[in-house]
N, C-alpha and C positions, 0 to 999 in steps of 0.2 A: 504494500500500500504506500502511496506517496504521502509523505508527511514532511514537507519542506518548510517548517515553521521555525523562525528564529525569534526568540523573545528577548526584549531588552528589559532588565530588571534593575532595581536599585532604589535607594530612598529618593524623595522628591528633590528637585532643584539641583541635580547633578549634571543635567544636560541631556537627559534621555530623549526628549522631544526634538531638540536641535539635531541630534544624531539621526533620529528616525526620519526627520525631514530630508536630511542629506541622503539617506539610503534610498528613499522612494522618489527623490527628485522633485518633490512638491512641498509647498509650505502648507501642509494640511493640519499639523498639530499647532495649537496656539502656544506661543512661547512667551513667558513672562518671568521676572525674577521672583515673583511671589510663589512660595512653595504650594504645591497641590493644584496647579492650574489645570492639569490634564484630568478632567473628570470622566469624559467618555473614553472608551477604549479605542485606540487608533490602530488601524491595520491596513497595510498596503503591500504592493508588490515591488521587489527590488531585483535588479539584474546585475550579476558580477561574474566575470570570467566565463561567460557562456552559460551560466546557471541562473535559473529564476527561483526565487524563494519568497515566502510571505513573512513580513516583519510585523511584530506586534509590540507596540509601545505600551507597557503596563500602566504607566501614568502614576500620578500622585493621588492624594486623597485630601478631602476637606472633612475632618471629623472633629467632634467636640473634645473627646478625651484622648490624651496622649497614648494611653494603653490601646484604645480601639484603633488609633492611627497606625501604631506599630503592628498590631495583630493583622490589620488589613494588608499591609505590605507582606507580612509573612505568608498570608493565605495566597496572595498573588504569586509569590515565588514558588509555593508548593504546586499550584496549578500549572505554572509555566514548566516546572520540572517534569510533571506528568505528561504534558501535552506537546511540548516543543521538541524539535530535533536538536537544537543547540541553544545555549543561553549566553547572552552578553550581559555581564554584571558590571554596571557602570558606577564609578566612584569619582569623587571630586578632589583633585590635588590641593585646592585652596583651603579646604577644611581639614585635610588629613583623615586618618582612619577614625570613624566614630563608633560608638557602641552598636548602633544599628547596622553599620557596615560589617562589624565583626559577627553579628548574629546572622545576617544574610549569608555571609561567607561560610559560616558553620553549616547552614542548611545545604548550601551548594556543594560543599566538599564531600558530603555524604552521598551525593547523587552519582549515578553512573553515566549521566549525560555530559557531553563536552561543554565545559564552562570557560568563557574567555573574559578575563578581567580587563576592563577598559578604563584606564586612569585618564579622566577627562580634564580639559582646561590646561594641558601642558603646552604652553605656547611661548615659553622663553627658557633660557638656560638655567635660571634659578629654580623654576618649577620642575625642570627635567631632573635636577638634583633631588628636590623634595619628593618627587614621584617614587624614588627608589624605596621609600619606607613601605610601599604597598606590596613589595615582594614578600613581606612578613605574613601576608594573608594566605600564602602557601599555594598560589595557583601558578602552574608551570606556564600556561598560556596568558602572559601579562603583557599588555600593550599600552604605550603612552601616546595619547592623541589629543587633538583639539577638534571637537565636533563643530565648532564655529568656523574654523578655517579649513578643516578637512585634513590637516596634516596628521600623518600616522594612521589614518583610517583604512588606507589601501592594504597595509600589512595585516591588519586585523581581519578585513574581509577575505583576503587570500586564504587565511587560516580557517575562517568560518565555512567557506564554500567547499573545503575539503570534505566536510561532513554532509554536504547536500547532494542528493541524487541528481543525475542528469535529468533535464526537463523532458522526460518521456512519460507516456501514459501506459499503464497496464491495460491491455485489451482483454475484456472478459467476453465469454460467449453471450451473456445476456446484459441488457442495459442496467446501469447503476444510477438510481435517482436519489438525490438528497433533498429532504424537506428542510428548508432553512428559513429563518425569520426571527423576529424578536420574541422574547418570552411572552406567553399568554396570547398569541395570535391564533392558536388552535392547532399547532403541529401534532400534539398528542391525539387530539380528537380525530384529525384526518387519518393518522396512522391506524388508530383503533377502528375507525369506520371502514377503512380498506381491508384490514386484516381480520376483523371480527365477524365476518359474514358466515363463514363455515369453518369448522375446526380443521378440515383437511387441507386448507390452502396455506397454512403457515409452516414453514420449515426454518428453524433458527440455525444459522451458520455461525460458528465461533468467529468472532471478528479478529482482525490481525492485531488490534490493540485490546487492552485489557477490558475496556468497557464500551466498545463500540458494537452496537447490535446491527447485524445485517440480516434482514428478514427476506426470505424468498417468497415472492407472490407468484402463484401459478393458478390462473382461473380464467374462464371465458376465452381460452386460447391465448392469453397474454401472460408473459413471464418477464419478471425483472427483479432486481435486488433493491430493496428500500434501505437506505442508510439512515439510521435514526439519529436525529440531533435533539429529540424532544425531552431528553433527560428521563427516560423510563427507568434506568437503573440509578440508584442513589449511592454515592460513596459513603461508607460508614465512618471512615477516619478523618476525612477532610471536610471541615465546615467551610465550603468555598464561597467566595464572592460570586454569587450566581450569574450576574451579568457578564463578568469576565470569563467565567467558565463556559457560558453559552456561546460567547464569541469564539473561544478556542475550539469548541466542538464544531461550530459552524464552519470555521476555516478548514479544519481537517476534513470535514464532509465534502466541502467544495473541492478540495484538492483531489479527492478520490472519485468524485461522481462524474458521470457523463453529462447528466442534465440536473440543474439545480431548480427545484420547485420553490420559488420565493413566495412565502405566505405573508399577506398583510391584512390588517384589521380594517374592515370596510368603514368603521366609524372614525378611525384615526388617519386613514390614507397612507400615502407613501412618505415615510419620515426619513430623517437624515441617516439613521442607522440602517434602514432598508436600502437606501441609496448606496451606502458603503458596501453592503453585502452584494448588491447588484453589480457595482463596478468591479469588485474583486472577482466575481464569477466571470464577468466580461473579459477582464484582463487575463484570466486563466483559460480563456477560449472555451468555456463550458456552454452547453445549451441552457437556455433560461426560459422558464414559464412563470408568469406571475399569477398567483391565485388570490383573489379578493375574498376573504372569508367573512363569515357572519353577515352575508348579504341579506339574509332573511330579516335581520334586525334594522337594516337601513331604510330610511323613509324614501319612497320612490315616487317619481312622476313619470311622464311619458318617455323622456329621453335620459333618465338618470344614469343608466348603465353606459350609454353611448358617451355622455359628457364625462363621466368618471374615467372611462378608458382613455378618452382624448387627453385628459389632464395628466394621467400616468405617462402616456407616450410623450407628452410635452416635457415632462420632468426627466425622462430617461434619454431624451434626444442627445446626440444624433443616432444612437443605436435604438431606434424605436420599432424595428420590425420584430416585436416580441409578442407572443400570444398572451392575452389577459382573459382569465376565466373567473366568473363570479360563482362562488360556491357557498354552501353552508355545511360544514363538516358534521355538526351535531344532527342536522336534519337529513344528512346524506344527499343533499341536492347537488347534482352535477359533479360528484366526486369521480365518477368513472369517465366522464367527459374530460376531466382534468388529466387523468392517466392516459387517455387516448391522445390528447394533445402532446403530452410529454413524450410518448412513443413516436409521434410524428417528428418532433424536434430532434429526437435521437437519430431518426433516419436521415433528417436533413443534415445533421452534423457529420454523418459518415458518407454523405453523397459524393460520388465521384463522377465528374463530367468528362466525356470523351474529348480528347484534344482537338479532333477535327470539328466537332460540334461547337466547342468553346471558341475556336478561332473564327468559325463562320459567323457566330452571333456577335462576338465582341469586336472583331475587326470592322464589322459593318457599323456598330455603334461608335467606334473611334473615327471612322470615315465621316459619319454624320456630324460628329462634334469633335474635331481634332484637338489635341492639347495645345494651349496657348504657347506662343513663342516666348522665349526668355532672353532678353537683351539681343534680339535679332537672331537668336539661334532657334531653329525649329526642332521640335521633339517629334520623332517618328517612331511609333510603336509598330513593330513588325510581327510579333508572335506572342502568344500567351499559352501558358500551361498550368495545370493544377499541380501543386507540390505534394509530395507523398507524406503529408502530415495527418495526424488524427483529427484535425478540424479543417474546415475549408480555408485554404491559403492558395493564392494565385501569384505567379510571377509573370510580369509583363516585360518583354525584352525590347529595349529601345536604345537609341544612340546617345541620349543625354539624360540618364535616369535621375541625376541630381536636380534637374530643372523642372521636374514634374511637381506642380503645386498641389497642396492639400485638397483644394476644392475639386480638382480633376480626379484625384484619388477617390473622393466621395462619389463623383459621377460614375466612375467605373464600378465601384461597389454597388451603387444603386442599380446599374444595368445588370450586374450579376444577379442581384436579388429579384429584379423584374423578370428575367428570363429563366432563372433556375430557382427552385424553392429552397431558400436558406432561412426561412422564418425561425426566429428564436435562437439563431446561432451567430456569434461574431464571425465576420469574414475578414481575413487579412489579405492586403494587396501590397505586393512588393514590386519594385522596378529594378531591373538588372541590365547591365551593359550587354548589348548584343555582341 
């Protein structure tokens, strides 16, 4: 099973969010000198040395009691240890080793996961000297860096990606669907509604991780694996921060699935956390279906569903070719329709187009609307082929690949979608030198 999750842990205000932003190449996490600014869990995709992995910034906390505050950090470290492939433990050279650093270090040393100690804010020779005291924490993999300037981060990432699998996907004989979404949107209800019909349809397969349940569904001529993220099994020893735990489970499920079924609450709509999950699935080139649950409770007028769907597609643009199904898991309304749509998206994701057919259609579209010239240089696209990847990816061979603009790339993607059915699936378009 793919589990390329790297978690950044440590006490607040050591620079975790700054480093996280550097890794994902966006200013997504809010950065401030006040401790505990990161309230929501941040997660995004990073790429280094040809390997792609998911980064989770565990963030700080705003709690009343100092004891609760420290307990919350401990609980996040525990979850990261169970769920992540590798841990980056960040400390701050300007404050030296604190009691909380010692305590986190003690937890991490007992783990069998690879732990990388990142001593942050090392940006001058005096701090380089001061940083040497952190060797006393006992981590062989210790790196001095500055997440603000980026110095030293390359060496750390070189070491981290040694533990990351190549970005390949295991192909199984049957589709793998992950039901993801925020807590309390009805993931458990949907799982139970699908599996609770007849006793003979459920076969539990031992998951590759200790507490991941893969349930095989085989009924009405349909067969697939359901990867559960609904928290059916409870851990006995860890009293986890539930929101953080659900995020880690969702990320692992997305990594492993062919199609992500993103459930949202009809009364809440598409929220920021839903958008984060959606974008993560999109960046990982997974098939996506959006289920609007609790539709039976929504107040409706003539065009309510149409307008609701239009608003979702506006929010998720430019990748808006995604099916939206309105369901009620508790009332079992349209739940089988949802599965049929997910199976269609699975087929779309593995669709292969003949090269001759592809060229016939796409070269005509290119002739109809050729790429704009760049500084007097004409771009001529001569040939197109589908790449042998596990998701739809196409290479367009041309004379000046660097001069093809983003809006023309979007035009070609739209033409691919118009002529071949790739609904629910991200499509990658590359330009190569002929």
